[in-house]
N, C-alpha and C positions, 0 to 999 in steps of 0.2 A: 796526498798525491790520489788517492782512490777516492776520497770526499769529493775532490774537484771535477775527477773524470764521470763520477755518478752525477754529479749536478749538471755538469754538462751534457749528460745523456740524459738527462731528465727536463732539460731546457732545449732538447733539438729541433722541436716545433718551433717553441717562441724564438729563437736564433734565426730560423728559417725564416718564418714568418717578417721578422723585424729584418733581417738582410733583406729581404724582398721588399719591402716597405721602402725600405732606405735607399736599395737601388732606383726603384722608381721613382721614388723623390729624386734625388741627386740627378738623374738623368732626365727629367720632366723641367726642373728647376733651369739647370746648366744650360739645357736646350732653347728654355723659355731665355734667360740671361745672355746668352752667344746670342739669339734672335735680334733681343734688343739691342746690345750694342752694333751689328752689324749693320741693322735698318738704323742705326744714329750715323755710323759712320758713312754708311752709303747716301744717308738725307744730306749731311755737312757738304761731300764732296760734288755734288749733284750741282747743292745750292751754290758754291764754292766757284763749280764749272761752268755753270749757266751767268753768275756773275762775269765770267771773265769773256764767254762768248758775248755779252751782252756788249760791255767794255771794248772788244777788238772790233766788234760789229761800226760800234760809232765810230769808232777811232780811226778805223782805216779809209774811212771816206776822206775824213779830213785830211789825215795824213796824205792821198792821196791826190789831193788838190792840190796840198801845197808845195809835194814835189813835182805835180803836173807844173806848178807856178816857180818850179827852184828858190822857194823861198822856205830856204832852210832855217830859217828865224822864226819862222812858225812854224814847223815841226821840233825845235826845241823847245818852243814853248805851248806846244799841247804835251811835251814828252814831259817838261816838268809840272804841269799842270796835274795830268793822271798818273804819274810816278812818284809824288808827292809822298804817301804814305811810306812810313818805312816799311812795312813789311809788303810793300809792290815793285818792281823790277820792272821797265819799262825800256825796251832797247826797238830801234827803229834803221833797217839796213837798207843797202838800196842793192841794185840789182845782181850786182858783183859778190854781193856777202859782205858789203864794209861798214861797219859801224857807220852811223852819221848821227846819231842822237841817243839818249841814254840818261837816264836815271839815278845813277849809280857809277860818274864817271869814273872816282878814283879806284875802284874796284874794275872796273872793265880796263882799265890802261893796263895789268898787268896779264889781262889774255891773248894770248894768241891764237888765231885759226878757229874762227867763229863754226866751221863748218862741223867740228867735233861737239858741237855745243845740242844738246837733245832736240830738234824737230826742226834744224834749220836745215840739213842735206834736203828735207821732203819740201818744206816751205820753197825754198828756191828751185823747184821742180815744177811749183805751182799748186803742189799739195798741203793743207793745211793738216797740223800734229798737235797735239794735248795729249799731255798724260801727268805723269809724275816722276820726276830726278832729283838727284843731287843737287845743289847751288854749284854753281861755275867755279867757285873758290873756297864758300863755305862750308860745302859737304852737307848742309842741312836740307831736309828734303820741302820739295816745291813743286808747287802744281803750277804748268806751263802751257799757254796757248803758242805755238807760231804759223802765222796767219801770213801767207804771198799777199800782198799787195799789187790788183791788178785793176787796168783800166785799158777796155776796149780789144782784151786781149792778150794786153801786154804785160809784164813783169815790170813794176816801178819799183818793188822792193818787199821786204819783210816787215812785218810786225811781230814782236815778242815780247810777251806780257805776263810775269810768273807772280806769284804770289807763296808767302815762305807759310808752310804748314805746323812751323814751330807754338804757336798759340793754340790752333787747335790741338795737337798731340797733347798740350800742356792739360788744356780743357779734358778730352778725351781722357785722357790718364787719371782725372779725378771721378769723372763719369765711370770709369771702370773700377776704381778703388770704391765707390758709390754701390754699384749695381754688386761686386764683390762680396761683399758687407752685408746689403740687404741679400745675399744669396745662402751668406754663413749664416746670419739670423733665423730665417725662414728655413733653414737645412735644420738648424738646432730644435728650432720648434716643431718642427716635423717627428725631427726625431723623438722627440718626449712624446707629443701624441701618438706617435706610431709605435713607443715603447708600451705605453698602459693600452692601445688599441689592439696590437700583439701579444699582451700578456692576456687581457680578456676573452681573445680566440683560442690559446693557448694553454690557458688551464682547464675549462671544461674540457678539455681534450683530452689532457694528462691525466683528470681525475676518471676519465673514460677507461683512457688504458688502463690506470690502475685499477681500478671495476673489471676489466675482462681479464685482467691477470689474476686479480683474484678467483672469477667464477673458473678461471683455468685451472686453478688450485685446488679446487673444489669446493670452496664458501659460496654455496648456493642461498638463496631468500635476501642478501642484503639488497638494500633499497639507495638506488643512484639519486640525486636531487641536484637538477640544475634549474636555473631559471635566467633565460638568456632570449626570451619571445623569437625564435628563432628556428630552423632545421634539426638545431643541435637538442632543443625539447622531446624535439620526436625521435630522434635517436636515442636519448636519455629513457624516453620511454619506453624504447623497444628492449633497451637494454635489460631496463626494471621486467620488462614483462618477460623475455628469455632467461634472467635470473630465476621469476618465481615457477617458470614451466621446467627447468633445471631443477629447482628446487622439489616440486611437485614428482617430476621423473625419477629423482634421487630418491625420494621418498617411496615412492612406487616398487623401484630397485631393493630395496631394501625390505619392504613390505613383502614384495613377491619370493625373496630368497629365503626369510621366515616362514613363508606357507610352506612353499615347497619343502622344505625341511621337516618342517610340521606333517605336512601332506606324507612324505616318506619315512618317516620315522616311527609314524604310528603303525601303518603295516609290516615294516619291518621288524618292529618291536615285538610285535602279535607273535611274528611266522618265527622269531628266534626263541621266544618263551614257550611256544609250543612245541620246538622242535628239541630244544633242551628238557621237556616233558615226557616226549617220548622215550629219548635217552634214559630217564629217570626211571624207565618202568610202564609207563602209562601204555607202552607198544604192546603189553602183555595182555590187557583188558579188552576184549574187541569194541564193545560198545565205546568205551571213552578213546579207543586208539581212530574210530572213525570219523567220532567227532572231531578230534583234532587233525587230521586229514582233513575234512571237510572246513576248517578253520584255515588251514593253509590254502588250500584251494581260491576259499575267496577273497584272502588278501591278497595272493596271488595276480586273481583278476582285478582287486582294487587297484594293485600297483600297475598293470597292465595298462587301465585305464586312463591313468593319472601320466602316464609316461605317454599315451596314446594324446592325449587333448592337450600336452606342452607343448609336444611336437605341432601339432594341428596348429595351436594358437601362435608358437613363433614361425611358423611359414606365411600366416595368415600377415601378424605384425611386421613381417618384414618385405611380405610380397611378392615371396617368392615361390607362393602355392599358385600353377595356372589354374587358369579358371576356363570351364570349356563355354563356347557362344555358341547357344540351341534358342530357338523360338521355343515359348514354355508356355505351355497353356494352364491358366490358373485353377482350372476346377482340377484338371488333373493332378497336379501337384500336390492340392490343399487333398483330393480322396486318396495317394497314395498315402500321405502323412496320416491321416485317419484310418485305413487299412492296417500300418504298420504298427499303429499305438493301439488297436482295440484290443488285443487279450490283456493288456495292462489295465484299458479304460475298465473292461466286464469285472476283472481282479480286485479293482479299486472302487467299484458300486457306481463308477462316473460314466455318465451319457455325454451323447456331444449331438450338438446342433449343427447345422453346416449350411449356410446361404451366402453363395459365391456367384459373383457374375461371370460369365464367359469373355475373359478378358486375357492377351497374350503380354507374355512380359520377355526380354530375352536376357540369359545369363545360364548359370550352370545347374542345373538342375536337381544333382547330386548335393551340391553344396547349398543349396537354395531350401530342400529336402531337409538337410543335417541343421540348418536354423528354425524349421519348424517345428522339428520334431523336439529340439530341446527346448521350446517354448510350451510344447504339449505337455512333453514331461514336466516342466515345471507346474504347469498347469495340474495335472493332475496329482503333485506329489503333495499339494496345498491344498486340493479339494477335497471337499468333506464327501460320505458318503449318499447314496442317492442324489447327488447332485449334477447339473450339468457345466458342458464347456461350451462356448459360442465362440464358432469361426465364421467370419463374416469375409468379403471381398467385391470389394468395387469402387470403380474407377472416381479420380477427383482432379479435375483438370487433367493435367498428362500424367496423372501419377496412378499406378494400381496401389490401394490400400489395402492393407489385410490386418484384422481384429481378430485377437485372441482372448477372450474373458472367461475368467473361472469365477466361482462361487466361493469361493473358501474365507479364509478369516483376513486375508488383503496383507498390504504390506505397510508395515509402520513408517511416518515422517521421516524418523533418522533414516530407516535403511533406505528407502525410496532412490535418494541421490545415487548410493553408490552399488546397486544390486546389477551394474554391467562393469564392472572391477574383477581385476581379477582376486579368485579366490574368497571373494567376498560370499558369504552366506548369511541368512537370517538364523542359523540354527550354530551358535556359538559354541556349543560341544561339540560336534561336527560328528553328532552321532548315526546322521543319517549316512546315505550313499552319494549324496553329491557331495564334488567336491571343489565350488564354488567355481569353474569354469566354465561352463555352457552358455552362459547369457554373455560372457566376456567374446565367446567363440562366436556366440551369434550376432554379435553386434559387429564383429571384425567381417565375418560372411555378408552383413548387411551392407555396411560402409564400402566393402570390396566390389559389390554390385551398383556402386555411386547410390546407395539408399540411404535410409535413417530410419531407425526405431527409437520410441517412447514406451515408456511405461506411466502408466496412474494407478490409484485405487484409493479406496472409499475403507473406511474401519469396519470390518465386519461384512464386507459386500463383496470383496474378491478382487482381483487386479486383472489389470485391461494393458493388452500389449499390442502396439500398433505399429507393424511395418510399412514403408511406403519405399515402392522400386516405380522406377521410367516404365512407362509402358514402352511395348516395340512401336516403335516410328513406321 
């Protein structure tokens, strides 16, 4: 029972598609079959009705002449001639409604009261009548016309002619059987075709659904292969991109957690070891104590910077960090950054050369200053003594371009694609002061200002960082 229910759930899309197709097919073919049968019936009835009208038109004039001449023999002759076919009954009545000639004398002897016969009452009042009625005694369906015979405004009598529909009904029943048989065959063939077509549509959808379920359960990186040459291919491609992106994000998350653990573990371990050493007697030696206290202070500051950068990066990635909107002079912004880093440059033996055009941008001056300071800090850190850092700023179309270039050893081809990743550093031992978040924060700040940042490098010729920001309109 559970297996059947599971199968039913898996085939829900297939069942709905198949049910929809079959419903449309049944409605369409049934409507067409009904229209064909109705058209055939209407056409036959109109044809027979038209035949009766032509007969009565021709007969009424001849009968009128015979009645005026009081030639009943001629009336009987006309009745016998036109009423000879077995399926036709022809009757002539006088102006009082009495039967004066009939093609079915044996049957008509049993009838009393012709006024009750359909069409007679109207015809005796000079109103023609026609339609379908039961036979007078046989009870079979017959098509009839009752036509008053009028000459010079005077009612001479009534001509009533009827034709049995029994043969037509038998033929029509055969037609109905043929049409219904064809309808059943058509529905069966369409059902087989619809089953295959519904399965061809539902199967890739079910595959994509199962793929999405696997993604939801954390199985990232799988590839979905669907060859349908339609929108499903595009959807499959988007699901594959989403899977790869989720796999990448999952890898970044794991890497991020590992890096955070590493970055936090090292200073905490150093502090713990130092505190243990102080407890063990190092506190009694002034020189050793001062050095240990300095170690604790340095590691605490390192932890503080790390936590601050993590919070800053988290706010930028979540988009909750509010950016100020001010008009900023690019010259003033670069000047502030250079002045702030001047002591570091002097200590590192690095000089700076600035060439910035008088441009204006829109954004948060403190955040943009932070981004440029991170780049300058990176340039100083990797520059050799007695080298220069070049800063230039110019416009390119509707963008302000800020270029910062150092003369350090450069960035390797392996490291270059990953330098904007969180915690990534070209110093594998992490013996330096970098925690690998500065460039990641810089990238997020620039992107938050609708800009872009790129990096390039040539071996032993330094690295170049280029910032693109929209000019103030």
